[in-house]
N, C-alpha and C positions, 0 to 999 in steps of 0.2 A: 601292567599297561595302564596308563592314565585314562580317565574317563573322558567322554566327549565334552563334558562340561569344562574340564581342565584344558583341553585342546582349544575350545572356543574362547576361554578366558585368556590364554596366551595369545591367540590370534587377535583378540580385541585390543590387547595392549599395543600390539604392533600397528594395527589399523588406526588407533587413536593417536599414535605417535607420528603418523604421516604416511604409512605404507598404503599403497593402492590395493595390493593383494598380498596375502600370506598363505603359504602352503607348507606341508610337512612331508619329508621323505625319511624312510628308515635308513639308518647309517649303513646297514648291511647291503642296501641296494646299490651302493657305490662299488662294491667288490667286483661285480661282473665286468665293468668296463673301465675301471680305474686301477692303475698299477700301485703297488705298495709304495708307501711314502707320500701318497697324495690322497689317502682315504681319511674319512673323519676320525677314525680311531688312532691314526698316526698323529693327529693334532691334539686330540683329547682322549686319553686312554679310558676305555669303558664307554665310549660314545654309543648312544642308542638311537638318537634322532637328530635330524638336520631340519631346522626351521628356516624357510626362505622368505624374504620380503622383497616385493617389487615396488619401486617408487617411480613417480612420474619423472620424465625428463623435462625438456623445455616446456614452458607454458604455451597455451594456445596463442597468446599474443606474440611470444618469441618466434613461433613458427611463421607468423605473418610479417615479421620485420624484413624490409627489403635489403637491409645490410646483413648478409649471412654471417658476418663476424660476431654478431650478437649471440648466436647460438654457441659459439666457442667460449666466450668470456663470462657469460652469466653464471655458469656452474650450478646446474640444478640437481646434479647427481649426488645428493647428500641425504635426502629424507629417508631412503631405505636404510642407511647406516644408523640414523637416529632411532628408527624403529627397532633395529636389531639390538642396539644397546638397551633400549627400554625393555625388550623381552628378556634379554640376558639378566637384567636386574630383577625382573619379576620372578624368573625361574629360580634364581639363587636365593633371593630374599624371602619370597613368599612360599615357594614350593620345596626349597632345600636341596636342589640338585645343581651339579656343576653346569656352567654354560660359558661359552667363549665365542666371540665373533670369528667366523671362519676367515683365514687370511686369503686375500684375493689379489693383492698387488704382486707383480712379477718380482722374483728375487734375482733372476737373470734372464735376459732375452724376453721372450713373450710367454714364459712358462710360469704361471702362478702356482702356489702350493696347493690350491684347490680351485676347481672350475666352478664359477657361479652359473655359467651357462648350463652345465650338466646338472647342477643342483636344482635349477629352476625347472628343467625338464622332468626330473625325477619327482619333484614336488607338485607336478601337475599345473604349473603356472604358464607354460608356453611350449612352443616347438620351434625348431630351427627353420630359417627362411632362406629363400634365394638371395636375399640382400645381405651379403657378407656373413651368412649363417647366423645373423642376429636372432636372438630368441624373441619371438612375437607372442604376446598374450592375445588370445582370440577376441577379447573385449576391448583392450586398451592399446594394443599394438606394441610400440617400443616402450619398454620399461627398463629401469636400472635395477640390478639385483644385488643383494647382500644376503648373507646367511649366518646362522649361528649353529654351533654344535653343542649338544647337551647330553648328559647321562640320563635325562628324563625320558622314559619310554612313552612315546606318543603314537597313536594310530596314524598311519601314513595316508596321505591323499594319493589317489592313483594318477599315473601320467595321463595326459589328455588322449582320449580315444580318437579324436579327429584333429588333424594338424591345422594350425592357424594359417599356414601358408601352403598352397596358394589361395588367395581370396577368390571368390566366384567371379568377380570382375576381371581378375588377372587371367583366370582360366579362359574366359570368353575372348579376351584380347589375344591370348596365345593361339587360340583356334583360328582367329581371323588373320593375324599377321606374323605369328611365330615368335612372339616375344612378350615380355611383361613390362610394366612400368619401371621396375628397378633394373632389369637387364638392359632396357633401352637407354636409361639415363646414364648408366656406367658400364658400357661394354668392355672397357679396358680392364676392369677388375672382376666383373661378374660374367658368368655364362652358365647355361644349364638347359635342361629339357623337361617338359611335362608329358605325362602319359596317364590317361584315365583320371584327370584332375588331381594328380599327385606329382610331387617332384620325382623325376626319374633319375636325372643326373644334375649335379650342382658343383660348380668350381668357383672358388674364391681365391684370387691371387693376393694373398695377404701382404707380400712384400711390396707389390706395386701399389696397393691401397695405402700401406703404411707411409710410403714416400709422398703421398698426396694428402692423406687425411691426418697425419701426425707430423706436419712440417716442423713444428717447434716442440722441443722436449729435451730430455737429457742427451739423446743421441745427436740432436742438432747442435747442442752446446759443445759437445766433444768435437764434432766436425768443425765448427766455427773456430774453436780455440786452437785446434791444430793448424788451421789455415793462418791464423794470426801469428802464431809462434814461428811458422815457417816463412813468413813474409819479411823480406830484407828491407824494403823501403819503409822508413818511419812514417811518412805521410800516408801511405797506403794502409799501414797498420792502424793508424788513428781513425781513418775512414771506416775500416772494418769493425773496430771496436764500438764505434758510435753508430753503426748501421742499425736499421730496424730489425734485421734478421738476428743480429747478435743480441740486441736488447731483449727481444721476445724470447730468445733461447735462455738467457740469464733469468728472465722473469719466470719461466717454467720451472727452473731449478729452485728459485726462491719460494715457489708455491709447493715445493716438495712433491711434484707430480708431473707426469707427462701430460701434454695437451692431447687428450684422447679423442677429440671429435672436432676436427676442423672441416669436415665434409659430412653433411647430413643428406646428401641428395637422394640416395636410395630410400631413406626413410621419409623424405619430404614427399615423394610420389607414391608411397605405399598406402593402399586404401584401408588396411587393417587398423582399426581404432581411429580412423580419420574423423568419425562423427563427434568425438570428444574434443576435436580442435576447431569445430565450427560453432562459433558463438556470435553474439551481436556485435 
C-alpha cells in the first residue's frame, strides 16, 4: 500500500491541474453494488484504486447571466478531465504503475461503462440529492466528476458520514410547506419526501427530464433527420433543414457529444455550495 505522502502527491497533481476536489476509492469497493463488466478491474486488469476528481461547473458569473442558454454553450465540464490526465501521467511516469481514465460516456442509451456518480460517492466526494440524484459535494455543491483506474494501491477515503442533501435550509422549508427548492422548481421531474432531516423517498423521472434538459443531441438529430427524409414537400424539407432545431442538432453531433445540460433549474435554486457563487 502506498504511503500517505504518495497519496497526497497524486492528489496535489490533480488539484494543481484544475480539480476542486480529489478522492480515492478502493477498486474492490465497486464489487458490492456494480455488476460484472462495469467494475474497475473489467477496464484495467489488476486495478487496485480509483482516483476521482471533481471540477467546477459554470463560473459564478455564468450562474448570474440572465440568458440561461449561456449555461449550455460555455462548456465548463473539462477541468476534471484535465486533472485526471495529469494524475495518470504522474502515476505512470513517476510511480511506475498503470493508469487509465475511466470511461464514462454512454456506449448505448444512458448506460456508461462506469458510473462517475458511484465513483464520487465511494471516494467520499459527495452524496446523491433530491435534484435528479445529482451528486452534491457538501462544500461546493454541483461538481463534474471524472476518474482514473490504476494498479497503484492507495489508501481509500471513506464515504461521507453525513449526506450533503438535504441542506438545513431545505429541511426547514420542508417542515413549513412540505417541499424543497428543487422539488418546487421542477415538480414534473422530481418528487420525494423527507423524514428526520434525511431523504426518505426520492423519484427522478429521467425520461421526462431528458426530453426537457437534453433537447439537442444525437437523439434529436436522428429524430429531425427522419422527419426530413419522410417529408414529401421540397419546400418544407428545405425549411426543416435550415431550422434552428436541425442546426443545433447537427452542431451537437459536430462537437461529438450530447448537449447534457440545457436545464440547470434544480441546481440554480440549490443552497448547497451557493456561497461560492456569491461574489462582488
